[in-house]
C-alpha positions as CSV (number, residue, x, y, z in Angstrom):
1,X,0.0,0.0,0.0
2,X,1.1,3.5,-0.8
3,X,1.0,6.6,1.4
4,X,-1.9,7.8,-0.7
5,X,-3.8,4.6,0.0
6,X,-3.3,5.1,3.8
7,X,-4.4,8.7,3.5
8,X,-7.6,7.6,1.6
9,X,-8.5,5.0,4.1
10,X,-7.9,7.4,7.0
11,X,-10.0,10.1,5.3
12,X,-12.9,7.6,4.7
13,X,-12.7,6.4,8.3
14,X,-12.6,10.1,9.5
15,X,-15.7,11.0,7.5
16,X,-17.6,7.9,8.7
17,X,-16.8,8.8,12.3
18,X,-18.0,12.4,11.7
19,X,-21.3,11.1,10.5
20,X,-21.6,8.6,13.4
21,X,-20.8,11.5,15.8
22,X,-23.5,13.5,14.1
23,X,-25.9,10.6,14.6
24,X,-25.1,10.3,18.3
25,X,-25.7,14.0,18.9
26,X,-29.0,14.0,16.8
27,X,-30.3,11.1,18.8
28,X,-29.5,12.8,22.1
29,X,-31.1,16.0,20.9
30,X,-34.3,14.0,20.4
31,X,-34.1,12.4,23.8
32,X,-32.7,9.0,22.8
33,X,-29.5,7.2,23.3
34,X,-27.9,6.3,20.0
35,X,-28.5,2.6,20.6
36,X,-32.2,3.4,21.1
37,X,-32.4,5.2,17.8
38,X,-30.5,2.4,16.1
39,X,-33.0,-0.1,17.6
40,X,-36.0,1.8,16.3
41,X,-34.4,2.0,12.8
42,X,-33.5,-1.7,12.9
43,X,-37.1,-2.7,13.8
44,X,-38.8,-0.5,11.2
45,X,-36.2,-1.2,8.6
46,X,-36.2,-5.0,9.0
47,X,-36.5,-6.5,5.5
48,X,-40.1,-7.5,4.6
49,X,-41.8,-6.7,7.9
50,X,-42.2,-4.1,10.6
51,X,-41.3,-6.2,13.6
52,X,-38.3,-8.3,14.8
53,X,-37.5,-11.0,17.3
54,X,-35.2,-10.2,20.2
55,X,-32.5,-12.3,18.4
56,X,-32.9,-10.5,15.1
57,X,-32.6,-7.2,16.9
58,X,-29.5,-8.3,18.7
59,X,-28.0,-9.5,15.4
60,X,-28.8,-6.2,13.6
61,X,-27.3,-4.2,16.4
62,X,-24.4,-6.6,16.9
63,X,-25.1,-6.9,20.6
64,X,-25.7,-9.9,22.9
65,X,-29.4,-11.0,23.2
66,X,-29.5,-10.1,26.9
67,X,-28.4,-6.6,26.0
68,X,-31.1,-6.4,23.4
69,X,-33.7,-7.4,26.1
70,X,-32.5,-4.5,28.3
71,X,-32.6,-2.1,25.4
72,X,-36.2,-3.3,24.6
73,X,-37.1,-2.9,28.2
74,X,-36.0,0.8,28.1
75,X,-37.8,1.5,24.8
76,X,-41.0,-0.2,26.1
77,X,-40.9,1.9,29.3
78,X,-40.5,5.0,27.1
79,X,-43.6,3.9,25.1
80,X,-41.6,3.6,21.9
81,X,-42.0,-0.2,21.3
82,X,-44.3,-3.0,22.3
83,X,-43.8,-6.7,22.7
84,X,-46.2,-9.2,21.3
85,X,-46.3,-13.0,21.3
86,X,-45.3,-14.2,17.8
87,X,-48.2,-15.4,15.8
88,X,-46.5,-18.6,14.6
89,X,-45.2,-19.6,18.0
90,X,-46.8,-18.0,21.1
91,X,-43.6,-18.8,23.1
92,X,-41.6,-16.3,21.0
93,X,-41.7,-12.6,21.4
94,X,-41.7,-10.0,18.6
95,X,-41.1,-6.3,19.0
96,X,-42.6,-3.5,16.9
97,X,-42.8,0.3,17.1
98,X,-45.7,2.1,18.7
99,X,-47.1,5.2,17.1
100,X,-44.9,7.3,19.4
101,X,-41.8,5.2,18.4
102,X,-42.6,5.6,14.7
103,X,-43.0,9.4,15.1
104,X,-39.7,9.7,17.0
105,X,-38.0,7.6,14.3
106,X,-39.5,9.6,11.5
107,X,-38.1,12.9,12.9
108,X,-34.6,11.4,13.4
109,X,-34.6,9.7,10.1
110,X,-35.4,13.0,8.4
111,X,-32.5,14.7,10.1
112,X,-30.2,11.8,9.1
113,X,-31.4,11.9,5.5
114,X,-30.6,15.7,5.3
115,X,-27.1,15.1,6.7
116,X,-26.5,12.2,4.3
117,X,-27.5,14.4,1.4
118,X,-24.8,16.8,2.5
119,X,-22.0,14.3,3.0
120,X,-23.0,11.7,0.3
121,X,-20.8,13.2,-2.5
122,X,-17.7,13.2,-0.2
123,X,-18.4,9.7,1.1
124,X,-19.1,8.4,-2.4
125,X,-15.9,9.9,-3.8
126,X,-13.9,8.4,-0.9
127,X,-15.6,5.1,-1.2
128,X,-14.7,5.0,-4.9
129,X,-11.1,5.7,-4.1
130,X,-11.1,3.0,-1.4
131,X,-12.5,0.5,-3.8
132,X,-9.7,1.1,-6.3
133,X,-6.8,1.0,-3.8
134,X,-3.8,-1.0,-5.1
């Protein structure tokens, strides 16, 4: 790898961290911890449906299942999600957003979309450079 390759990787990593830092601040400004925002997004954004199992949420957030349970507990206490018995197996639990949770997510997703529109050209250019590293 060349010096320019390292500079490109470092620049890409730096810009990603800036966006993640923005995301953390935005979540906090809307009264959520970043993990809570990410959980709401993972639930609503799950492919093909608007609910997840505890295990699916843990996988999407890359956390342990018991950590996902604690996160769900906090979100449920805040009125942002609700647990339900799974239709196909009443022993399993699914989690979906409440109206309040969906409204909170919509506000935060809008803020994130605006920020991404601003940084997308820079990230796209850096990603193209990263993809072509020697």
